Each structure stands twice: as structure tokens, then as C-alpha cells.
N, CA, C and O of each residue as an XYZ file, in Angstrom:
696
protein
N       0.862     -1.214     -0.026
C       0.037     -0.125      0.070
C       0.859      1.163      0.050
O       1.805      1.202      0.837
N       0.617      2.330     -0.812
C       1.188      3.434     -0.823
C       0.482      4.860     -0.607
O      -0.362      5.073     -1.478
N       0.598      5.742      0.201
C      -0.207      6.878      0.210
C       0.495      8.008     -0.461
O       1.720      8.093     -0.371
N      -0.164      8.831     -1.090
C       0.404      9.874     -1.602
C      -0.801     10.828     -2.464
O      -1.929     10.381     -2.672
N      -0.485     11.814     -2.791
C      -1.231     12.690     -3.631
C      -1.598     12.088     -5.042
O      -1.023     11.035     -5.316
N      -2.417     12.569     -5.916
C      -2.838     12.009     -6.918
C      -1.711     11.863     -8.197
O      -1.683     10.969     -9.044
N      -0.801     13.020     -8.061
C       0.205     12.882     -8.981
C       1.305     11.629     -8.357
O       1.843     10.867     -9.160
N       1.479     11.550     -7.379
C       2.327     10.625     -6.753
C       1.913      9.247     -7.142
O       2.721      8.429     -7.581
N       0.575      8.983     -6.968
C      -0.178      7.626     -7.096
C       0.038      7.364     -8.603
O       0.600      6.321     -8.938
N      -0.358      8.214     -9.489
C      -0.261      7.979    -10.837
C       1.170      7.708    -11.412
O       1.322      6.988    -12.398
N       2.100      8.245    -10.834
C       3.474      7.990    -11.103
C       3.750      6.727    -10.636
O       4.252      5.956    -11.453
N       3.536      6.310     -9.473
C       3.793      5.015     -9.075
C       3.277      3.950     -9.943
O       3.940      3.003    -10.365
N       1.874      4.217    -10.204
C       1.138      3.192    -11.354
C       1.751      3.238    -12.599
O       1.499      2.266    -13.312
N       2.468      4.069    -13.059
C       3.234      4.212    -14.534
C       4.361      3.491    -14.357
O       4.772      2.706    -15.211
N       4.972      3.714    -13.183
C       6.310      3.095    -12.767
C       6.378      1.825    -12.517
O       7.507      1.343    -12.423
N       5.028      0.818    -12.317
C       4.987     -0.341    -12.018
C       5.054     -0.613    -10.608
O       4.843     -1.736    -10.150
N       5.385      0.532     -9.813
C       5.276      0.181     -8.249
C       3.772     -0.362     -7.393
O       3.651     -1.005     -6.351
N       2.861      0.143     -8.229
C       1.756     -0.354     -7.641
C       0.647     -0.822     -9.005
O       0.703     -0.314    -10.125
N      -0.102     -1.649     -8.678
C      -1.045     -2.053     -9.671
C      -2.535     -1.169     -9.735
O      -3.250     -1.251    -10.734
N      -2.891     -0.364     -8.613
C      -4.380      0.131     -8.519
C      -3.969      1.329     -7.685
O      -3.178      1.394     -6.745
N      -4.810      2.384     -8.348
C      -4.690      3.532     -7.142
C      -6.210      4.211     -7.170
O      -7.124      3.927     -7.945
N      -6.210      5.136     -6.158
C      -7.301      5.827     -5.789
C      -7.188      7.310     -5.766
O      -6.479      7.823     -4.900
N      -7.771      7.997     -6.568
C      -7.204      9.347     -6.680
C      -8.586     10.185     -7.046
O      -9.584      9.642     -7.519
N      -8.484     11.530     -6.762
C      -9.843     12.287     -6.533
C      -9.569     13.377     -7.596
O     -10.524     14.119     -7.824
N      -8.591     13.568     -8.188
C      -8.303     14.821     -9.038
C      -9.150     14.834    -10.274
O      -9.993     13.981    -10.551
N      -8.864     15.812    -10.939
C      -9.650     16.124    -12.482
C      -8.508     15.816    -13.499
O      -8.845     15.369    -14.595
N      -7.433     15.978    -13.281
C      -6.563     15.810    -14.530
C      -6.344     14.180    -14.555
O      -6.119     13.426    -13.609
N      -6.489     13.884    -15.989
C      -6.404     12.643    -16.347
C      -5.248     12.384    -17.420
O      -4.945     13.158    -18.328
N      -4.642     11.106    -17.135
C      -3.266     10.730    -17.837
C      -3.769      9.820    -19.097
O      -4.314      8.746    -18.845
N      -3.600     10.215    -20.373
C      -4.104      9.163    -21.669
C      -3.683      7.568    -21.332
O      -4.481      6.649    -21.514
N      -2.563      7.402    -20.906
C      -2.006      6.065    -20.781
C      -2.603      5.439    -19.369
O      -2.174      4.343    -19.008
N      -3.496      6.064    -18.645
C      -4.236      5.636    -17.568
C      -5.750      5.568    -17.827
O      -6.459      6.376    -18.427
N      -6.145      4.158    -17.102
C      -7.800      4.539    -17.304
C      -8.369      4.735    -15.726
O      -7.783      4.382    -14.703
N      -9.588      5.353    -15.822
C     -10.050      5.856    -14.673
C     -11.495      5.334    -14.317
O     -12.253      5.150    -15.270
N     -11.866      5.127    -13.290
C     -13.272      4.372    -13.023
C     -13.801      5.010    -11.790
O     -13.421      4.606    -10.691
N     -14.760      6.101    -11.916
C     -15.265      6.891    -10.889
C     -16.120      5.943    -10.050
O     -16.863      5.134    -10.606
N     -16.010      6.048     -8.447
C     -16.701      5.184     -7.719
C     -17.228      5.684     -6.566
O     -17.847      4.899     -5.847
N     -17.100      6.969     -6.195
C     -17.964      7.672     -5.213
C     -17.813      9.457     -5.323
O     -16.736     10.035     -5.468
N     -18.771      9.938     -5.246
C     -18.809     11.563     -5.256
C     -18.595     12.088     -3.984
O     -19.075     11.590     -2.966
N     -17.850     13.133     -4.012
C     -17.608     13.769     -2.923
C     -17.737     15.377     -3.068
O     -17.987     15.903     -4.152
N     -17.543     16.100     -1.882
C     -17.576     17.554     -1.979
C     -16.493     18.027     -1.003
O     -16.414     17.618      0.155
N     -15.611     18.980     -1.598
C     -14.906     19.629     -0.647
C     -15.409     20.871      0.000
O     -15.886     21.724     -0.748
N     -15.370     21.128      1.458
C     -15.914     22.144      2.052
C     -15.143     22.786      2.930
O     -14.323     22.213      3.648
N     -15.400     24.246      2.924
C     -14.369     25.191      3.760
C     -14.967     24.904      5.306
O     -16.154     24.868      5.633
N     -13.904     24.730      6.072
C     -13.935     24.380      7.366
C     -13.335     25.791      8.386
O     -12.400     26.535      8.091
N     -13.983     25.835      9.318
C     -13.081     26.824     10.350
C     -13.579     26.238     11.869
O     -14.533     25.499     12.115
N     -12.760     26.730     12.634
C     -12.895     26.190     14.065
C     -14.202     26.899     14.837
O     -14.450     28.104     14.798
N     -14.762     26.172     15.345
C     -16.169     26.692     16.187
C     -15.838     27.937     16.765
O     -16.605     28.896     16.681
N     -14.497     28.004     17.480
C     -14.249     29.028     18.669
C     -13.431     30.258     17.847
O     -12.923     31.206     18.446
N     -13.391     30.115     16.586
C     -12.523     30.963     15.849
C     -13.356     32.093     15.374
O     -14.580     31.996     15.281
N     -12.590     33.329     15.029
C     -13.272     34.564     14.558
C     -14.224     34.280     13.038
O     -15.252     34.909     12.789
N     -13.720     33.365     12.255
C     -14.323     33.075     11.456
C     -15.759     32.324     11.395
O     -16.447     32.320     10.375
N     -16.064     31.802     12.390
C     -17.056     30.825     13.011
C     -18.479     31.653     13.154
O     -19.546     31.077     13.366
N     -18.329     33.287     12.990
C     -19.572     33.914     12.968
C     -20.433     33.742     11.716
O     -21.656     33.833     11.605
N     -19.334     33.424     10.642
C     -20.264     33.493      9.143
C     -20.688     32.152      8.770
O     -20.023     31.130      8.939
N     -21.730     32.225      8.302
C     -22.475     31.172      7.582
C     -21.987     30.708      6.298
O     -21.711     29.566      5.932
N     -21.925     32.035      5.566
C     -21.385     32.372      4.269
C     -20.455     33.250      3.942
O     -20.523     34.274      4.622
N     -19.459     33.232      3.014
C     -18.735     34.331      3.022
C     -18.615     34.744      1.351
O     -18.709     33.861      0.499
N     -18.450     35.845      1.071
C     -18.637     36.407     -0.372
C     -17.155     35.869     -1.012
O     -16.317     35.378     -0.255
N     -16.945     35.982     -2.236
C     -15.796     35.805     -3.087
C     -14.746     37.016     -2.634
O     -13.581     36.755     -2.332
N     -15.215     38.194     -2.621
C     -14.353     39.053     -2.095
C     -13.456     38.732     -0.717
O     -12.235     38.875     -0.659
N     -14.269     38.290      0.332
C     -13.901     37.888      1.596
C     -12.881     36.614      1.505
O     -11.894     36.550      2.239
N     -13.168     35.702      0.635
C     -12.476     34.563      0.204
C     -10.867     34.999      0.150
O      -9.954     34.447      0.764
N     -10.760     36.223     -0.816
C      -9.709     36.459     -1.014
C      -8.776     36.883     -0.054
O      -7.583     36.821     -0.348
N      -9.179     37.369      1.217
C      -8.698     37.905      2.314
C      -8.433     36.742      3.473
O      -7.574     36.734      4.355
N      -9.254     35.960      3.232
C      -9.481     34.654      4.564
C      -7.960     34.095      4.477
O      -7.393     33.924      3.398
N      -7.407     33.849      5.648
C      -6.428     33.010      5.747
C      -6.525     31.616      5.482
O      -7.296     30.996      6.215
N      -5.792     30.852      4.419
C      -6.262     29.559      4.080
C      -5.040     28.712      4.376
O      -3.872     29.062      4.543
N      -5.644     27.414      4.400
C      -4.469     26.278      4.494
C      -5.009     25.269      3.694
O      -5.942     24.624      4.173
N      -4.496     24.925      2.248
C      -4.915     24.072      1.387
C      -3.797     22.842      1.171
O      -2.683     22.886      1.693
N      -4.268     21.711      0.306
C      -3.166     20.842      0.039
C      -2.329     21.184     -0.857
O      -2.455     22.099     -1.671
N      -1.258     20.295     -0.703
C       0.072     20.769     -1.495
C      -0.410     20.576     -3.064
O      -1.479     20.115     -3.464
N       0.830     21.124     -3.908
C       0.640     21.219     -5.159
C       0.830     19.715     -5.701
O       1.781     19.055     -5.283
N      -0.182     19.111     -6.742
C       0.187     17.767     -7.102
C      -1.019     16.993     -6.383
O      -1.279     15.842     -6.732
N      -1.679     17.570     -5.477
C      -3.030     16.826     -4.906
C      -4.321     17.154     -5.733
O      -4.660     18.244     -6.194
N      -4.985     15.890     -5.811
C      -6.133     16.182     -6.663
C      -7.184     17.297     -5.960
O      -7.888     18.030     -6.655
N      -7.194     17.321     -4.741
C      -7.921     18.377     -4.147
C      -7.536     19.631     -4.527
O      -8.420     20.350     -4.993
N      -6.420     20.069     -4.440
C      -5.965     21.296     -5.111
C      -6.388     21.427     -6.467
O      -6.950     22.464     -6.819
N      -6.198     20.557     -7.213
C      -6.786     20.763     -8.679
C      -8.335     20.992     -8.803
O      -8.897     21.741     -9.603
N      -8.767     20.389     -8.079
C     -10.483     20.902     -7.958
C     -10.893     21.971     -7.529
O     -11.898     22.539     -7.956
N      -9.859     22.554     -6.247
C     -10.217     23.943     -5.869
C     -10.077     24.923     -6.871
O     -10.929     25.808     -6.960
N      -8.930     24.876     -7.783
C      -8.262     25.579     -8.632
C      -9.202     25.548     -9.660
O      -9.577     26.682     -9.957
N      -9.751     24.596    -10.351
C     -10.541     24.331    -11.434
C     -11.976     25.343    -10.969
O     -12.404     26.215    -11.726
N     -12.483     25.098     -9.859
C     -13.575     25.861     -9.321
C     -13.373     27.305     -9.350
O     -14.172     28.059     -9.907
N     -12.183     27.749     -8.683
C     -12.009     29.146     -8.604
C     -11.825     29.688    -10.016
O     -12.225     30.825    -10.268
N     -11.276     28.983    -10.898
C     -11.165     29.556    -12.493
C     -12.466     30.053    -13.092
O     -12.604     31.032    -13.825
N     -13.413     29.201    -12.652
C     -14.889     29.570    -13.082
C     -15.032     30.950    -12.680
O     -15.685     31.679    -13.427
N     -14.596     31.370    -11.760
C     -15.059     32.663    -10.853
C     -14.033     33.613    -11.296
O     -14.287     34.765    -10.947
N     -13.013     33.475    -11.924
C     -11.764     34.364    -12.505
C     -10.906     34.622    -11.540
O     -10.318     35.696    -11.417
N     -10.765     33.460    -10.659
C     -10.046     33.584     -9.507
C      -8.679     32.705     -9.408
O      -8.860     31.491     -9.506
N      -7.420     33.115     -9.238
C      -6.307     32.331     -9.196
C      -5.792     31.985     -7.920
O      -5.760     32.795     -6.994
N      -5.422     30.919     -7.841
C      -4.653     30.537     -6.263
C      -3.811     31.831     -5.675
O      -3.785     32.027     -4.460
N      -3.199     32.607     -6.497
C      -2.323     33.473     -6.247
C      -3.052     34.657     -5.821
O      -2.455     35.533     -5.196
N      -4.214     34.758     -6.082
C      -5.543     35.857     -5.694
C      -5.790     35.536     -4.267
O      -6.474     36.302     -3.588
N      -5.206     34.303     -3.698
C      -5.740     34.025     -2.082
C      -4.775     34.371     -1.211
O      -3.599     34.610     -1.484
N      -5.329     34.394     -0.092
C      -4.358     34.724      1.273
C      -4.059     33.253      1.801
O      -4.662     32.824      2.785
N      -3.202     32.561      1.187
C      -2.763     31.169      1.366
C      -1.415     31.263      2.338
O      -0.288     31.627      2.001
N      -1.847     30.847      3.572
C      -0.750     30.829      4.775
C       0.203     29.611      4.765
O       1.339     29.652      5.236
N      -0.427     28.385      4.113
C       0.406     27.264      4.280
C      -0.357     26.168      3.068
O      -1.482     26.361      2.608
N       0.503     25.065      2.717
C      -0.185     24.237      1.848
C       0.784     23.148      2.592
O       2.009     23.156      2.715
N      -0.313     22.098      3.099
C       0.292     20.845      3.770
C      -0.018     19.435      3.074
O      -0.950     19.414      2.269
N       0.473     18.622      3.247
C       0.642     17.418      2.465
C      -0.226     16.006      2.745
O      -0.132     14.910      2.193
N      -1.053     16.443      3.755
C      -2.483     15.543      4.355
C      -3.489     16.604      4.523
O      -3.287     17.814      4.623
N      -4.634     15.945      4.539
C      -5.851     16.442      5.332
C      -5.832     16.411      6.587
O      -6.458     17.312      7.144
N      -5.208     15.509      7.354
C      -5.256     15.452      8.772
C      -4.271     16.819      9.138
O      -4.622     17.463     10.127
N      -3.285     17.200      8.528
C      -2.395     18.313      8.776
C      -3.210     19.509      8.848
O      -3.039     20.420      9.659
N      -4.403     19.437      7.659
C      -5.002     20.853      7.471
C      -5.920     20.924      8.640
O      -6.027     21.972      9.277
N      -6.634     19.773      8.970
C      -7.520     19.729     10.221
C      -6.885     19.995     11.438
O      -7.585     20.498     12.316
N      -5.515     19.727     11.719
C      -4.759     20.050     13.019
C      -4.718     21.674     12.971
O      -5.089     22.455     13.848
N      -4.203     21.938     11.792
C      -3.815     23.591     11.625
C      -4.997     24.446     11.842
O      -4.900     25.476     12.511
N      -6.106     24.070     11.310
C      -7.461     24.874     11.429
C      -7.802     24.577     12.900
O      -8.210     25.587     13.474
N      -7.755     23.611     13.575
C      -8.506     23.356     15.070
C      -7.578     24.421     15.895
O      -8.058     24.891     16.927
N      -6.423     24.775     15.533
C      -5.595     25.551     16.404
C      -5.412     27.044     15.937
O      -4.775     27.792     16.679
N      -5.896     27.496     14.832
C      -5.634     28.885     14.201
C      -7.032     29.339     13.977
O      -8.069     28.751     14.285
N      -6.850     30.737     13.259
C      -8.123     31.220     12.732
C      -8.214     31.117     11.161
O      -9.006     31.805     10.516
N      -7.397     30.259     10.622
C      -7.294     30.021      9.205
C      -8.401     29.013      8.704
O      -8.915     28.234      9.507
N      -8.738     29.028      7.482
C      -9.955     28.105      6.895
C      -9.204     27.291      6.210
O      -8.171     27.654      5.647
N      -9.747     25.883      6.194
C      -9.376     25.014      5.401
C     -10.216     24.479      4.283
O     -11.374     24.895      4.279
N      -9.861     23.605      3.291
C     -10.894     23.297      2.323
C     -10.589     21.904      2.181
O      -9.634     21.622      1.458
N     -11.304     20.873      2.807
C     -11.108     19.433      2.738
C     -12.371     18.973      2.654
O     -13.407     19.621      2.799
N     -12.180     17.246      2.289
C     -13.481     16.609      1.828
C     -14.144     16.316      3.137
O     -13.616     15.958      4.190
N     -15.761     16.599      2.791
C     -16.705     16.424      3.959
C     -16.420     15.089      4.546
O     -16.414     14.878      5.759
N     -16.170     14.138      3.571
C     -15.829     12.643      4.263
C     -14.818     12.721      5.511
O     -14.776     11.921      6.446
N     -14.082     13.761      5.338
C     -12.781     13.597      6.314
C     -13.268     14.481      7.876
O     -12.892     14.238      9.023
N     -14.028     15.332      7.485
C     -14.689     16.317      8.948
C     -15.906     15.974      9.369
O     -16.372     16.607     10.316
N     -16.653     14.946      8.785
C     -18.147     14.876      9.207
C     -18.074     14.635     10.847
O     -18.844     15.254     11.581
N     -17.261     13.852     11.292
C     -17.288     13.526     12.715
C     -17.014     14.796     13.602
O     -17.730     15.125     14.548
N     -16.044     15.379     13.240
C     -15.674     16.780     13.765
C     -16.949     17.742     13.656
O     -17.278     18.377     14.658
N     -17.613     17.857     12.570
C     -18.597     18.975     12.476
C     -19.928     18.561     13.332
O     -20.677     19.388     13.854
N     -20.089     17.210     13.387
C     -21.152     16.685     14.509
C     -20.545     17.039     15.964
O     -21.334     17.389     16.842
N     -19.385     16.969     16.198
C     -18.899     17.134     17.537
C     -18.640     18.694     17.985
O     -18.214     19.148     19.047
N     -19.025     19.289     16.869
C     -19.046     20.886     17.007
C     -17.436     21.378     17.142
O     -17.234     22.383     17.824
N     -16.408     20.774     16.581
C     -14.929     21.238     16.499
C     -14.994     22.265     15.500
O     -14.596     23.417     15.670
N     -15.665     21.672     14.139
C     -15.453     22.924     12.898
C     -16.758     23.162     12.424
O     -17.631     22.307     12.578
N     -16.975     24.205     11.880
C     -18.146     24.728     11.289
C     -17.590     24.836      9.631
O     -16.483     25.262      9.300
N     -18.582     24.374      8.776
C     -18.567     24.666      7.449
C     -19.062     26.087      7.140
O     -20.161     26.531      7.474
N     -18.139     26.722      6.479
C     -18.467     28.076      6.091
C     -18.772     28.226      4.497
O     -17.792     28.242      3.751
N     -19.934     28.325      3.993
C     -20.223     27.873      2.266
C     -19.290     29.532      1.826
O     -19.046     30.492      2.558
N     -19.065     29.378      0.823
C     -18.898     30.452     -0.232
C     -19.568     30.606     -1.007
O     -19.887     29.593     -1.631
N     -20.206     31.993     -1.454
C     -21.157     32.406     -2.190
C     -20.670     31.860     -3.553
O     -19.549     32.010     -4.038
N     -21.796     31.152     -4.114
C     -21.747     30.742     -5.502
C     -20.610     29.831     -5.840
O     -20.187     29.880     -6.995
N     -20.106     29.078     -5.065
C     -18.930     28.535     -5.314
C     -18.979     26.811     -4.551
O     -19.055     26.673     -3.330
N     -18.933     25.876     -5.312
C     -18.990     24.503     -4.832
C     -17.862     23.776     -5.383
O     -17.471     24.022     -6.524
N     -17.220     22.753     -4.532
C     -16.115     22.169     -4.965
C     -16.390     20.612     -4.873
O     -16.073     19.842     -3.966
N     -17.043     20.361     -6.020
C     -17.717     18.632     -6.384
C     -16.435     18.045     -7.001
O     -15.678     18.640     -7.768
N     -16.308     16.769     -6.539
C     -15.547     15.757     -7.421
C     -15.981     14.414     -7.270
O     -17.037     14.111     -6.714
N     -15.024     13.453     -7.852
C     -15.376     12.390     -7.735
C     -14.183     11.530     -7.454
O     -13.137     12.015     -7.884
N     -14.066     10.322     -6.814
C     -13.022      9.534     -6.545
C     -13.095      8.567     -7.335
O     -14.136      7.975     -7.618
N     -11.654      8.251     -7.889
C     -11.845      7.110     -9.004
C     -10.589      6.110     -8.633
O      -9.568      6.404     -8.011
N     -10.952      4.890     -9.175
C      -9.949      4.055     -9.292
C      -8.878      4.270    -10.546
O      -9.378      4.686    -11.591
N      -7.697      4.065    -10.533
C      -6.861      4.370    -11.816
C      -6.021      3.289    -11.834
O      -5.557      2.823    -10.793
N      -5.773      2.831    -12.965
C      -4.860      1.619    -13.369
C      -4.381      1.753    -14.756
O      -4.822      2.607    -15.526
N      -3.353      0.785    -15.100
C      -3.021      0.873    -16.249
C      -3.851      0.666    -17.451
O      -4.766     -0.080    -17.101
N      -3.978      0.979    -18.746
C      -4.855      0.461    -19.744
C      -4.737     -0.830    -19.890
O      -3.605     -1.302    -19.780
N      -5.967     -1.796    -20.196
C      -6.128     -2.958    -20.301
C      -6.765     -3.691    -19.521
O      -7.432     -3.037    -18.718
N      -6.857     -4.979    -19.397
C      -7.894     -5.712    -18.515
C      -7.355     -5.661    -17.102
O      -6.173     -5.893    -16.850
N      -8.143     -5.390    -16.307
C      -7.952     -5.762    -14.695
C      -7.572     -7.175    -14.363
O      -8.345     -8.033    -14.788
N      -6.637     -7.535    -13.755
C      -6.474     -8.661    -13.185
C      -7.298     -8.926    -12.138
O      -7.688     -7.992    -11.437
N      -7.730    -10.402    -11.846
C      -8.475    -10.662    -11.000
C      -8.808    -10.046     -9.686
O      -9.936     -9.858     -9.229
N      -7.538     -9.729     -9.089
C      -7.458     -9.392     -7.678
C      -7.867     -7.691     -7.659
O      -8.560     -7.167     -6.787
N      -7.331     -7.066     -8.705
C      -7.941     -5.905     -8.623
C      -9.367     -5.417     -8.932
O      -9.904     -4.378     -8.550
N      -9.870     -6.418     -9.724
C     -11.373     -6.447     -9.914
C     -12.128     -6.789     -8.673
O     -13.159     -6.251     -8.271
N     -11.419     -7.825     -8.096
C     -12.410     -8.127     -6.878
C     -12.262     -6.986     -5.621
O     -13.172     -6.729     -4.832
N     -10.910     -6.360     -5.613
C     -10.768     -5.312     -4.582
C     -11.943     -4.191     -4.865
O     -12.703     -3.712     -4.023
N     -11.889     -3.896     -6.296
C     -12.815     -2.668     -6.680
C     -14.116     -3.015     -6.430
O     -14.820     -2.069     -6.077
N     -14.784     -4.355     -6.524
C     -16.062     -4.700     -6.180
C     -16.048     -4.583     -4.862
O     -17.042     -4.005     -4.422
N     -15.296     -4.917     -4.100
C     -15.546     -4.954     -2.597
C     -15.693     -3.371     -1.951
O     -16.458     -3.117     -1.021
N     -14.827     -2.367     -2.610
C     -14.965     -0.918     -2.144
C     -16.094     -0.485     -2.605
O     -16.833      0.021     -1.760
N     -16.531     -0.526     -3.860
C     -18.086     -0.120     -4.471
C     -18.910     -0.900     -3.736
O     -19.787     -0.215     -3.212
N     -18.990     -2.056     -3.480
C     -20.219     -2.635     -2.521
C     -20.368     -1.957     -1.368
O     -21.461     -1.525     -1.000
N     -19.203     -1.804     -0.668
C     -19.249     -1.315      0.799
C     -19.616      0.044      0.813
O     -20.282      0.438      1.771
N     -19.238      0.988     -0.257
C     -19.776      2.220     -0.472
C     -20.990      2.338     -0.706
O     -21.578      3.343     -0.306
N     -21.629      1.382     -1.382
C     -23.148      1.628     -1.824
C     -24.056      0.821     -0.544
O     -25.281      0.943     -0.510
N     -23.442      0.140      0.303
C     -24.213     -0.187      1.409
C     -24.265      0.642      2.480
O     -24.952      0.345      3.458
């Protein structure tokens, strides 16, 4: 098993270090095949005790000034965020990015102890939202939707890979 961002997983697959990957980005490599298996949404989170928690929604202009902590370059999450911002004519360089971190857990820990906003998968913060540790602050007219995909080399899937994909998708549906 290998953990990494989307680019690292795709590289490991192309180099033959892994046989199957799971990625969430929107960039597609023609030598690889992608099979979507789960819908997801990235959500802006703040700590409930922080100064940003007073907002339910922020404008695009306020987004430009809010201190942000985001995933690192090469991550599928950052690709999705960048693409959604481009539809509103906003570049990453227009934002107040305090830090880029290599894991969602790192972003969650940073947000929990600062007044920064993080943008992470709803799947990763559901429990902390119910526990009132984080609050979602919507961004006016902006959604960050994506799909998780299996990725593998072109051609037929070996039996073990097919069984694993079936197990994951069956578990997700149930």
C-alpha cells in the first residue's frame, strides 16, 4: 500500500510500483484508465471558537482575504479547488494562502488551532462537524464537487484488482 497525492499515485502506477490507485483529481493521463466510484465535496471549514465561525457564508471578495491552509501542489484536491476558482476568474495567487500541507489531517490540525480556513473533503470532517469542533462556512456561488476514481494502467484488470474494486464499491453503496 502506498499513500500519496494524485500525481504521486499516478507516477507509481506508471512506474509499475503499484497495480491500482485511488485518486480524486480532475487531471487525467491518457495512458491510464479511470473508473469513478464515489462522489465527494470539498467544504470550507473553520474552528467553531474562531473569528470566522460567525459567518455561515462568505463572499468571493472575503475569500480573497481569509487566511487559508490548502493541500500541496500535485494533490487532486488542489486541482479541484483551482478549477472551481477559475470559473469565477480567481487564481490561487489571488488568495491569502498561509500554508500548503501534504495531508488532510495536517490541515484539520492546523485549522483546529488557528483562525485559518481549510478546504477538505466532507468525508474527512463529518465527525468533527457533528462534535462541534469545525463549522462549514459556505462560499457564495462556489461548490467544490469531485469524484473519487480507481486508476490503473490501460488493459484488462487482473482478478485481484477487480475483486478489490468490487469490495470497495459494494461497501460504499451499502
